All heavy atoms as an XYZ file, in Angstrom:
778
protein
N     145.849    253.868     26.314
C     145.131    253.297     25.168
C     143.912    252.526     25.674
O     144.027    251.680     26.540
C     146.077    252.364     24.394
C     145.408    251.630     23.269
S     146.526    250.569     22.351
C     147.591    251.771     21.596
N     142.770    252.842     25.110
C     141.546    252.151     25.519
C     141.462    250.791     24.851
O     141.836    250.626     23.703
C     140.327    252.998     25.147
C     140.252    254.264     25.962
C     138.819    254.645     26.253
O     137.973    253.744     26.407
O     138.566    255.845     26.321
N     140.955    249.828     25.609
C     140.850    248.461     25.111
C     139.375    248.063     25.005
O     138.527    248.634     25.674
C     141.573    247.494     26.055
C     143.029    247.854     26.316
S     144.043    247.943     24.835
C     144.472    246.225     24.631
N     139.117    247.094     24.140
C     137.770    246.576     23.932
C     137.831    245.061     23.900
O     138.863    244.487     23.578
C     137.206    247.076     22.604
O     137.164    248.473     22.577
N     136.697    244.429     24.195
C     136.616    242.968     24.143
C     135.782    242.555     22.932
O     134.749    243.142     22.649
C     135.987    242.430     25.418
N     136.281    241.543     22.219
C     135.512    240.919     21.139
C     135.220    239.496     21.597
O     136.146    238.730     21.879
C     136.290    240.863     19.815
C     136.793    242.252     19.412
C     135.419    240.258     18.713
C     137.732    242.223     18.206
N     133.934    239.160     21.680
C     133.539    237.790     22.030
C     133.183    237.059     20.745
O     132.347    237.526     19.979
C     132.310    237.806     22.942
C     132.578    238.217     24.355
C     131.313    238.040     25.203
C     131.461    238.847     26.483
N     130.278    239.645     26.798
N     133.813    235.908     20.547
C     133.487    235.043     19.415
C     132.647    233.898     19.976
O     133.145    233.052     20.705
C     134.762    234.542     18.731
C     135.505    235.640     18.023
C     136.538    236.311     18.652
C     135.143    236.026     16.741
C     137.214    237.343     18.000
C     135.807    237.050     16.087
C     136.848    237.704     16.725
N     131.357    233.921     19.657
C     130.380    233.055     20.318
C     130.617    231.575     20.026
O     130.741    230.770     20.944
C     128.954    233.482     19.915
C     128.702    234.904     20.443
C     127.914    232.509     20.463
C     127.497    235.584     19.850
N     130.702    231.195     18.745
C     130.846    229.768     18.392
C     132.144    229.190     18.951
O     132.208    228.030     19.318
C     130.842    229.594     16.867
C     129.478    229.758     16.246
C     129.552    229.570     14.735
C     128.219    229.847     14.080
N     128.309    229.952     12.629
N     133.189    230.026     18.988
C     134.502    229.547     19.439
C     134.643    229.618     20.962
O     135.620    229.120     21.509
C     135.606    230.395     18.790
C     135.686    230.255     17.285
C     134.611    231.031     16.510
O     133.840    231.814     17.112
O     134.546    230.852     15.288
N     133.681    230.266     21.629
C     133.726    230.481     23.075
C     135.063    231.106     23.477
O     135.774    230.612     24.348
C     133.487    229.164     23.827
C     133.228    229.415     25.318
O     132.744    230.517     25.664
O     133.526    228.516     26.125
N     135.410    232.197     22.783
C     136.697    232.852     23.010
C     136.486    234.359     23.063
O     135.711    234.909     22.275
C     137.649    232.484     21.867
C     139.093    232.866     22.106
C     139.975    232.208     21.040
C     141.437    232.472     21.324
N     142.301    231.858     20.322
N     137.151    235.011     24.001
C     137.098    236.466     24.092
C     138.509    237.004     23.962
O     139.428    236.482     24.592
C     136.486    236.892     25.437
C     136.372    238.396     25.583
C     135.587    238.806     26.817
O     134.382    238.511     26.879
O     136.186    239.401     27.716
N     138.670    238.011     23.123
C     139.991    238.618     22.968
C     139.893    240.104     23.308
O     138.854    240.730     23.110
C     140.581    238.396     21.552
C     139.696    239.029     20.469
C     140.781    236.914     21.277
C     140.294    238.970     19.066
N     140.970    240.639     23.836
C     141.047    242.057     24.190
C     141.899    242.746     23.129
O     143.002    242.290     22.817
C     141.685    242.244     25.592
C     140.921    241.418     26.641
C     141.741    243.724     25.964
C     139.478    241.790     26.837
N     141.351    243.826     22.573
C     142.037    244.535     21.486
C     142.037    246.034     21.768
O     141.213    246.530     22.536
C     141.355    244.269     20.117
C     141.337    242.780     19.802
C     139.950    244.832     20.070
N     142.951    246.742     21.142
C     142.958    248.198     21.219
C     141.765    248.733     20.446
O     141.396    248.181     19.407
C     144.253    248.749     20.640
N     141.154    249.812     20.936
C     140.050    250.412     20.197
C     140.539    250.853     18.828
O     141.654    251.314     18.680
C     139.458    251.586     20.975
C     138.659    251.098     22.159
C     137.663    252.116     22.656
O     137.566    253.224     22.166
N     136.910    251.724     23.662
N     139.684    250.667     17.826
C     140.049    250.988     16.449
C     140.685    249.828     15.711
O     141.082    249.960     14.562
N     140.773    248.663     16.373
C     141.360    247.480     15.734
C     140.445    246.942     14.639
O     139.229    247.018     14.738
C     141.589    246.370     16.765
O     142.585    246.736     17.683
N     141.072    246.355     13.614
C     140.344    245.740     12.510
C     139.882    244.343     12.937
O     140.692    243.523     13.388
C     141.276    245.662     11.288
C     140.606    245.015     10.101
O     140.483    243.804     10.041
N     140.190    245.831      9.158
N     138.596    244.079     12.776
C     138.008    242.819     13.239
C     138.634    241.603     12.565
O     138.965    240.616     13.222
C     136.491    242.856     13.015
C     135.679    241.653     13.489
C     135.893    241.377     14.966
C     134.211    241.883     13.199
N     138.841    241.650     11.260
C     139.436    240.515     10.538
C     140.851    240.234     11.024
O     141.201    239.095     11.322
C     139.448    240.781      9.031
C     140.122    239.683      8.227
C     140.267    240.085      6.750
N     140.930    239.033      6.006
C     142.265    238.917      5.915
N     143.064    239.774      6.523
N     142.795    237.928      5.209
N     141.676    241.283     11.106
C     143.071    241.098     11.534
C     143.149    240.467     12.919
O     143.926    239.540     13.144
C     143.806    242.446     11.565
C     144.164    242.978     10.202
C     144.776    244.380     10.290
O     145.199    244.802     11.389
O     144.809    245.053      9.248
N     142.340    240.967     13.842
C     142.389    240.457     15.216
C     141.873    239.026     15.302
O     142.406    238.219     16.064
C     141.617    241.371     16.167
C     142.281    242.720     16.341
C     143.701    242.570     16.862
C     144.493    243.839     16.801
N     145.914    243.632     17.152
N     140.841    238.698     14.529
C     140.345    237.321     14.516
C     141.440    236.372     14.037
O     141.734    235.362     14.676
C     139.109    237.214     13.627
N     142.068    236.713     12.908
C     143.096    235.824     12.345
C     144.312    235.726     13.264
O     144.874    234.645     13.430
C     143.502    236.306     10.950
C     142.389    236.240      9.892
C     142.886    236.774      8.553
C     141.833    234.836      9.747
N     144.715    236.838     13.887
C     145.856    236.809     14.817
C     145.588    235.900     16.014
O     146.522    235.388     16.626
C     146.173    238.217     15.333
C     146.856    239.105     14.324
C     146.913    240.567     14.784
O     146.511    240.921     15.886
N     147.411    241.427     13.907
N     144.325    235.713     16.346
C     143.954    234.905     17.508
C     143.376    233.539     17.123
O     142.648    232.921     17.891
C     142.964    235.691     18.381
C     143.659    236.813     19.119
O     144.262    236.599     20.159
N     143.608    238.016     18.557
N     143.713    233.081     15.916
C     143.304    231.763     15.422
C     141.790    231.566     15.427
O     141.299    230.466     15.646
C     143.982    230.635     16.220
C     145.453    230.443     15.920
C     146.335    231.480     16.620
O     146.200    231.688     17.814
N     147.215    232.118     15.881
N     141.045    232.645     15.174
C     139.591    232.545     15.003
C     139.333    232.387     13.507
O     139.714    233.239     12.720
C     138.862    233.812     15.513
C     139.232    234.123     16.961
C     137.362    233.678     15.297
C     138.630    233.236     17.999
N     138.702    231.284     13.136
C     138.473    230.983     11.725
C     137.196    231.671     11.255
O     136.101    231.279     11.633
C     138.372    229.472     11.556
C     138.330    229.069     10.106
O     138.509    229.938      9.227
O     138.114    227.875      9.844
N     137.337    232.726     10.447
C     136.163    233.457      9.975
C     135.735    233.050      8.571
O     134.704    233.498      8.097
C     136.394    234.997     10.012
C     137.584    235.389      9.153
C     136.551    235.472     11.438
C     137.735    236.891      8.983
N     136.520    232.199      7.925
C     136.219    231.843      6.532
C     135.634    230.447      6.404
O     136.072    229.521      7.061
C     137.484    231.892      5.673
C     138.025    233.273      5.452
C     139.188    233.684      6.082
C     137.365    234.175      4.626
C     139.696    234.968      5.881
C     137.859    235.449      4.428
C     139.029    235.837      5.055
O     139.511    237.098      4.854
N     134.664    230.310      5.493
C     134.197    228.991      5.088
C     135.280    228.381      4.192
O     136.269    229.049      3.863
C     132.883    229.106      4.280
O     133.155    229.902      3.123
C     131.772    229.752      5.106
N     135.087    227.162      3.755
C     136.091    226.515      2.900
C     136.367    227.348      1.648
O     137.516    227.599      1.298
C     135.638    225.097      2.523
C     136.660    224.365      1.708
C     137.847    223.936      2.284
C     136.448    224.119      0.363
C     138.808    223.276      1.527
C     137.400    223.452     -0.394
C     138.582    223.033      0.200
N     135.303    227.801      0.997
C     135.466    228.632     -0.207
C     136.249    229.905      0.128
O     137.113    230.336     -0.631
C     134.093    228.981     -0.778
C     134.149    229.881     -1.993
C     132.747    230.282     -2.450
C     132.845    231.342     -3.521
N     131.571    232.008     -3.764
N     135.932    230.492      1.278
C     136.607    231.711      1.692
C     138.093    231.514      1.915
O     138.903    232.402      1.646
N     138.472    230.348      2.424
C     139.897    230.053      2.632
C     140.646    230.048      1.300
O     141.792    230.469      1.217
C     140.065    228.698      3.323
C     139.683    228.705      4.781
C     139.903    227.312      5.365
C     139.505    227.204      6.799
N     138.081    227.392      7.080
N     139.967    229.553      0.251
C     140.609    229.451     -1.055
C     140.583    230.769     -1.824
O     141.510    231.065     -2.578
C     139.906    228.382     -1.898
C     139.905    226.957     -1.345
C     139.082    226.048     -2.238
C     141.313    226.436     -1.201
N     139.512    231.541     -1.649
C     139.256    232.670     -2.535
C     139.422    234.046     -1.885
O     139.174    235.044     -2.532
C     137.818    232.583     -3.074
C     137.411    231.226     -3.598
S     138.077    230.860     -5.210
C     137.117    231.949     -6.213
N     139.783    234.110     -0.589
C     139.731    235.419      0.064
C     140.774    236.375     -0.492
O     141.832    235.975     -0.967
C     139.789    235.288      1.590
C     141.177    235.141      2.147
O     141.945    236.080      2.206
N     141.491    233.925      2.563
N     140.452    237.653     -0.431
C     141.266    238.696     -1.069
C     142.391    239.207     -0.166
O     143.127    240.095     -0.554
C     140.368    239.869     -1.491
S     139.686    240.799     -0.097
N     142.479    238.665      1.041
C     143.551    239.095      1.939
C     143.214    240.353      2.732
O     144.090    241.019      3.246
N     141.938    240.677      2.815
C     141.523    241.776      3.675
C     141.428    243.138      3.033
O     141.369    244.142      3.723
N     141.402    243.182      1.708
C     141.325    244.496      1.047
C     139.892    244.884      0.678
O     139.660    245.886      0.025
C     142.237    244.566     -0.202
C     141.889    243.476     -1.210
C     143.707    244.475      0.217
C     142.597    243.625     -2.548
N     138.928    244.070      1.117
C     137.530    244.441      0.953
C     136.952    244.190     -0.420
O     136.030    244.868     -0.830
N     137.462    243.200     -1.146
C     136.968    242.958     -2.495
C     136.154    241.681     -2.644
O     135.316    241.590     -3.527
C     138.140    242.924     -3.487
C     138.872    244.241     -3.593
C     137.947    245.387     -3.974
O     137.288    245.359     -4.999
N     137.875    246.397     -3.122
N     136.372    240.686     -1.791
C     135.733    239.390     -2.029
C     134.430    239.198     -1.257
O     133.609    238.385     -1.656
C     136.701    238.257     -1.691
S     137.069    238.079      0.074
N     134.265    239.896     -0.151
C     133.059    239.786      0.695
C     132.883    238.384      1.282
O     131.765    237.955      1.541
C     131.809    240.223     -0.067
N     133.963    237.666      1.515
C     133.882    236.313      2.067
C     134.109    236.276      3.584
O     133.975    235.226      4.195
C     134.887    235.389      1.367
C     134.593    235.156     -0.117
C     135.741    234.400     -0.777
C     133.287    234.412     -0.297
N     134.440    237.418      4.181
C     134.712    237.449      5.624
C     133.504    237.959      6.401
O     133.646    238.619      7.421
C     135.950    238.290      5.929
S     135.791    240.041      5.474
N     132.298    237.621      5.923
C     131.125    238.172      6.606
C     130.921    237.508      7.965
O     131.145    236.312      8.131
C     129.885    238.126      5.738
C     129.288    236.804      5.463
C     128.026    237.015      4.613
C     127.635    235.750      3.905
N     128.553    235.315      2.882
N     130.518    238.337      8.911
C     130.231    237.897     10.268
C     128.896    238.512     10.684
O     128.446    239.500     10.107
C     131.336    238.310     11.268
C     132.649    237.600     10.957
C     131.524    239.817     11.302
N     128.291    237.910     11.686
C     127.050    238.446     12.249
C     127.383    239.088     13.588
O     128.011    238.457     14.445
C     126.047    237.312     12.454
C     124.755    237.769     13.093
C     123.829    236.608     13.462
O     124.294    235.447     13.501
O     122.668    236.884     13.721
N     126.993    240.342     13.759
C     127.212    241.035     15.022
C     125.986    240.780     15.898
O     124.878    241.199     15.564
C     127.432    242.547     14.807
C     128.553    242.795     13.788
C     127.708    243.239     16.134
C     129.890    242.176     14.117
N     126.178    240.070     17.005
C     125.075    239.688     17.869
C     124.805    240.784     18.908
O     123.664    241.069     19.237
C     125.379    238.331     18.555
C     124.257    237.931     19.489
C     125.595    237.256     17.496
N     125.880    241.386     19.407
C     125.752    242.498     20.356
C     126.829    243.522     20.051
O     127.917    243.167     19.601
C     125.969    242.012     21.798
C     124.828    241.240     22.399
C     125.183    240.753     23.798
O     125.507    241.600     24.651
O     125.148    239.536     24.015
N     126.511    244.787     20.303
C     127.516    245.836     20.193
C     127.632    246.498     18.835
O     128.668    247.083     18.524
N     126.588    246.429     18.004
C     126.627    247.061     16.675
C     127.087    248.515     16.748
O     127.833    248.977     15.902
C     125.217    247.052     16.078
C     124.918    246.121     14.927
S     126.145    245.653     13.759
C     125.590    246.549     12.345
N     126.614    249.228     17.780
C     126.954    250.649     17.894
C     128.402    250.883     18.329
O     128.863    252.022     18.363
C     125.969    251.367     18.824
C     125.770    250.637     20.143
O     126.241    249.493     20.279
O     125.133    251.212     21.040
N     129.140    249.812     18.626
C     130.554    249.935     18.985
C     131.477    249.674     17.800
O     132.675    249.483     17.965
C     130.905    248.971     20.125
C     130.247    249.379     21.428
O     130.012    250.557     21.667
N     129.943    248.409     22.266
N     130.899    249.668     16.598
C     131.682    249.398     15.389
C     131.679    250.618     14.482
O     130.782    251.457     14.554
C     131.079    248.213     14.628
C     131.005    246.898     15.387
C     130.268    245.854     14.564
C     132.383    246.409     15.774
N     132.677    250.675     13.603
C     132.686    251.715     12.577
C     131.448    251.535     11.699
O     130.921    250.431     11.587
C     133.963    251.588     11.737
O     134.044    250.283     11.166
N     130.965    252.621     11.075
C     129.786    252.497     10.207
C     130.067    251.581      9.014
O     131.218    251.442      8.593
C     129.540    253.926      9.718
C     130.350    254.806     10.591
C     131.469    253.977     11.147
N     129.018    250.973      8.485
C     129.159    250.165      7.268
C     129.698    251.024      6.136
O     129.272    252.154      5.955
C     127.787    249.639      6.848
C     127.527    248.203      7.154
C     126.280    247.785      6.379
N     125.816    246.466      6.772
C     124.944    245.764      6.063
N     124.427    246.265      4.955
N     124.571    244.582      6.459
N     130.601    250.451      5.349
C     131.138    251.164      4.184
C     130.169    251.017      3.009
O     129.283    250.161      3.027
C     132.508    250.581      3.782
O     132.318    249.207      3.411
C     133.522    250.665      4.925
N     130.349    251.835      1.972
C     129.522    251.720      0.763
C     129.661    250.328      0.158
O     128.688    249.742     -0.320
C     129.926    252.767     -0.286
C     129.539    254.176      0.146
O     128.678    254.316      1.047
O     130.095    255.134     -0.410
N     130.893    249.798      0.170
C     131.141    248.454     -0.368
C     130.320    247.418      0.411
O     129.678    246.546     -0.187
C     132.638    248.127     -0.295
C     132.969    246.760     -0.825
C     132.998    246.512     -2.181
C     133.225    245.705      0.039
C     133.292    245.245     -2.678
C     133.514    244.436     -0.440
C     133.548    244.206     -1.798
N     130.324    247.531      1.739
C     129.532    246.601      2.554
C     128.047    246.730      2.230
O     127.343    245.726      2.117
C     129.720    246.896      4.048
C     131.021    246.388      4.611
C     131.106    246.678      6.084
O     131.364    247.848      6.451
O     130.900    245.743      6.889
N     127.571    247.954      2.110
C     126.152    248.154      1.800
C     125.774    247.472      0.489
O     124.702    246.887      0.373
C     125.806    249.642      1.762
C     125.725    250.227      3.157
O     125.406    249.528      4.116
N     126.028    251.501      3.278
N     126.676    247.519     -0.504
C     126.412    246.854     -1.783
C     126.480    245.334     -1.638
O     125.577    244.612     -2.057
C     127.402    247.324     -2.850
C     127.113    248.714     -3.382
C     127.867    249.021     -4.660
N     129.310    248.827     -4.587
C     130.160    249.728     -4.087
N     129.729    250.881     -3.619
N     131.452    249.488     -4.073
N     127.569    244.836     -1.052
C     127.795    243.390     -0.966
C     126.829    242.695     -0.011
O     126.542    241.509     -0.175
C     129.236    243.099     -0.523
C     130.258    243.368     -1.601
C     130.132    242.353     -2.708
C     131.231    242.514     -3.741
N     131.112    241.562     -4.826
N     126.354    243.408      1.007
C     125.489    242.808      2.019
C     124.042    243.281      1.900
O     123.263    243.165      2.837
C     126.034    243.137      3.420
C     127.453    242.645      3.721
C     127.931    243.178      5.050
C     127.542    241.126      3.683
N     123.683    243.794      0.729
C     122.350    244.396      0.529
C     121.213    243.436      0.876
O     120.183    243.858      1.390
C     122.213    244.889     -0.911
N     121.396    242.162      0.611
C     120.326    241.186      0.862
C     120.462    240.509      2.223
O     119.678    239.624      2.557
C     120.311    240.138     -0.249
C     119.896    240.717     -1.600
C     119.850    239.642     -2.665
C     119.232    240.133     -3.952
N     119.998    241.159     -4.644
N     121.448    240.910      2.994
C     121.687    240.318      4.319
C     121.105    241.227      5.407
O     120.885    242.412      5.184
C     123.197    240.155      4.562
C     123.908    239.283      3.548
C     123.585    237.826      3.754
C     124.345    236.955      2.771
N     123.689    235.689      2.557
N     120.905    240.675      6.611
C     120.434    241.518      7.722
C     121.421    242.652      8.022
O     122.612    242.537      7.718
C     120.366    240.546      8.903
C     120.340    239.176      8.302
C     121.064    239.277      6.989
N     120.930    243.721      8.622
C     121.777    244.886      8.915
C     122.877    244.585      9.921
O     123.850    245.331     10.016
C     120.922    246.061      9.410
C     120.103    246.759      8.326
C     119.210    247.822      8.934
C     121.014    247.363      7.259
N     122.745    243.489     10.678
C     123.796    243.169     11.652
C     124.886    242.274     11.049
O     125.742    241.768     11.769
C     123.197    242.520     12.908
C     122.577    241.167     12.642
O     122.075    240.889     11.552
N     122.597    240.318     13.647
N     124.885    242.090      9.733
C     125.995    241.410      9.060
C     127.025    242.448      8.665
O     126.682    243.529      8.189
C     125.519    240.670      7.801
C     124.925    239.303      8.074
C     124.054    239.093      9.136
C     125.241    238.233      7.259
C     123.507    237.846      9.379
C     124.684    236.979      7.493
C     123.830    236.789      8.551
O     123.287    235.556      8.790
N     128.300    242.105      8.856
C     129.392    243.003      8.489
C     130.479    242.204      7.783
O     130.569    240.980      7.934
C     130.007    243.640      9.751
C     129.087    244.569     10.521
C     128.728    245.840      9.774
N     129.873    246.584      9.288
C     130.429    247.614      9.940
N     129.941    248.021     11.089
N     131.463    248.251      9.420
N     131.315    242.898      7.016
C     132.532    242.289      6.477
C     133.623    242.584      7.503
O     133.893    243.743      7.816
C     132.885    242.884      5.116
C     131.857    242.639      4.012
C     132.319    243.279      2.705
C     131.602    241.150      3.816
N     134.249    241.533      8.023
C     135.219    241.708      9.104
C     136.367    242.631      8.693
O     136.859    243.420      9.496
C     135.755    240.353      9.557
N     136.774    242.576      7.413
C     137.908    243.391      6.960
C     137.582    244.883      6.913
O     138.487    245.710      6.893
C     138.411    242.920      5.599
S     137.285    243.309      4.240
N     136.302    245.212      6.903
C     135.881    246.605      6.795
C     135.430    247.169      8.144
O     134.979    248.305      8.218
C     134.698    246.715      5.811
C     135.007    246.223      4.420
C     135.939    247.162      3.684
O     135.595    248.294      3.401
N     137.137    246.688      3.395
N     135.549    246.371      9.197
C     134.950    246.707     10.482
C     136.010    247.043     11.520
O     136.887    246.232     11.792
C     134.090    245.520     10.975
O     133.134    245.205      9.955
C     133.369    245.853     12.255
N     135.898    248.237     12.109
C     136.783    248.650     13.197
C     136.014    248.564     14.507
O     134.857    248.983     14.592
C     137.292    250.075     12.975
C     138.067    250.296     11.673
C     138.543    251.742     11.580
C     139.239    249.331     11.548
N     136.670    248.011     15.518
C     136.043    247.773     16.813
C     136.374    248.924     17.759
O     137.542    249.227     17.984
C     136.548    246.434     17.404
C     135.949    246.180     18.766
C     136.232    245.284     16.450
N     135.323    249.556     18.303
C     135.504    250.691     19.213
C     134.836    250.479     20.557
O     134.562    251.423     21.281
C     134.936    251.968     18.556
C     135.703    252.328     17.307
O     136.907    252.428     17.314
N     134.985    252.484     16.211
N     134.541    249.233     20.894
C     133.893    248.897     22.154
C     133.569    247.418     22.166
O     133.897    246.698     21.244
N     132.913    246.983     23.233
C     132.617    245.559     23.386
C     131.651    245.101     22.299
O     130.688    245.780     21.974
C     132.030    245.313     24.766
C     132.135    243.869     25.171
C     131.999    243.691     26.666
O     132.847    244.202     27.419
O     131.030    243.023     27.062
N     131.921    243.912     21.765
C     131.102    243.374     20.679
C     131.091    241.843     20.753
O     132.060    241.243     21.213
C     131.638    243.895     19.310
C     133.037    243.424     19.047
C     130.738    243.535     18.172
N     129.963    241.245     20.351
C     129.855    239.787     20.259
C     129.625    239.422     18.800
O     128.764    239.997     18.138
C     128.677    239.276     21.104
O     128.925    239.516     22.466
N     130.391    238.424     18.336
C     130.437    238.086     16.910
C     130.110    236.610     16.706
O     130.594    235.741     17.432
C     131.854    238.371     16.353
C     131.954    237.982     14.889
C     132.218    239.838     16.544
N     129.295    236.352     15.687
C     129.002    234.996     15.239
C     129.736    234.805     13.917
O     129.435    235.491     12.939
C     127.488    234.884     15.061
C     126.999    233.466     15.154
O     127.739    232.560     15.520
N     125.744    233.276     14.828
N     130.701    233.903     13.867
C     131.470    233.676     12.641
C     130.699    232.755     11.702
O     129.885    231.938     12.140
C     132.836    233.043     12.962
O     132.622    231.864     13.745
C     133.727    234.006     13.721
N     130.968    232.888     10.413
C     130.370    232.052      9.369
C     128.856    231.930      9.517
O     128.337    230.824      9.629
C     131.030    230.674      9.345
C     132.514    230.730      9.027
C     133.114    229.349      9.011
C     133.876    229.132     10.274
N     134.752    227.989     10.325
N     128.143    233.066      9.551
C     126.688    233.006      9.771
C     125.958    232.317      8.623
O     126.442    232.293      7.531
C     126.288    234.474      9.873
C     127.330    235.208      9.109
C     128.598    234.418      9.273
């Protein structure tokens, strides 16, 4: 099984995950806080409906699954390197900025 590293810049933490892992699930499993206060109260639990788990991809955009149609709609006014963590699969090394 191939492994990948996710670097969380603000938290100064790197985690090793299996390729194809969901970014939101792995962040939460490793006590990485991806939600703002509102997001903690209102998040949909990772089913891609609330758009509160947005992260900024600083490096490794090409190591992620393509943006979904839902992401394109919800993040239309955001930079292209913003992703919804629940919709993002990691397939290589990536650096992430939480709560951009």
